C-alpha positions, 0 to 999 in steps of 0.5 A: 715095536722092534723085538730088539727094543722090546727087550731093551725095555725090560733090561732097562727096568732091570738096570734102573733098579740095579742103579737105584740100589747101587746108589748107596753102594757108591755113596757109601764109601763117600759118606765114609771118607767124609766122616773120616776126614771130619774125625781126623781133623778133631783128633788133631785139635783134640791133640793140639789141645792136650799139648798145649795144656802139657806144654803150660803144665812143664813151663809152670813146673819150671816156674816152681823150680825157679822160684824156689831157686830164688827163695833159696838165693834169698836166704843166702843173701839175707844170711850174708847181711849178718856177717858183711864187714862194711858199709858198702858190702852191706849196701850192695847186699841190699841191692842184690836182695831187692833185684832177687825180690823184684825176680821173685814177683816176676816169677809169681806173677808168671805163675798166676798167669799160668795157673789161669791159662792151664785152667782154661786149657783144661776146660778147652781139652775137656770139651774137645774130648767130649766132642772127639768121644762123641764123634767116635761113637757116631762114627762107630755106628755109622760103620755098622749101619753101613755095613748092613746097608751094603750087604742089603744093597748087594743082596738086592742087586744080585736078585735084581740082575737075575735073569738080565742075561737072559734079556740080553741074547739075541741083541746084537752086540753093537746095539747093546754096546750103545745102549750101555753108553746111552744108560750112563750118559742119559740118566738111566734112560737109554730107550724111551717113548715118543709122545705127540711126535717128541722124544720124551728123553730130550722133547726134540721133534722127531723127524717124519721119515723116523716116525714112518720107520717107527710105525713099520716096527722093522728097524731100530731107531734112534732120536736124531738128537739125543740118540735114545732108542724110540719106540710108540708106547701104544 
């Protein structure tokens, strides 16, 4: 086996461990963003439920004020009946009273509907409040756990990377650059063995002249198909 390829095998072992630990470091912010989005949506729903309840309560208060005004008008009209001077005025006042009573009936019905709506909106708001509190509690736990995991993974990466620079010494820069590109592009496998005349990375058959070069151990050989660095495992 070519000595530079032997070094790359050891580097690859380190890099795979680093990639495994960094997977969490990459996924944690993504998971946090997803949870934050869900929390934001629930807050918007909860705020909308609170606003709908508030608007209905304001409408109910206005309804009560309107009822009070109607009642005052009825009192005045009924009092006027005792002071009218002719039948025409008396009949006109009765018509006004009937009209105001009809308006009062409409307001009462509207008020009852508002009471039912408010009760329903209160129940809905309470449900959304509970969901929001639960989500916030779970999110707080996630942040705490994510902080611990992040610190643990960063420590593991630092520990595993110790000695990597020493392994890189002597490897040509162009070869190392190619290795890093392949490692990222080929699923963390830039160096792989040849078994049964095939590249174990892409399972392509290795050309006879490349097999001969591999056996000579004096040159670095790459798979013609996937470009991975090759070596005989035995």
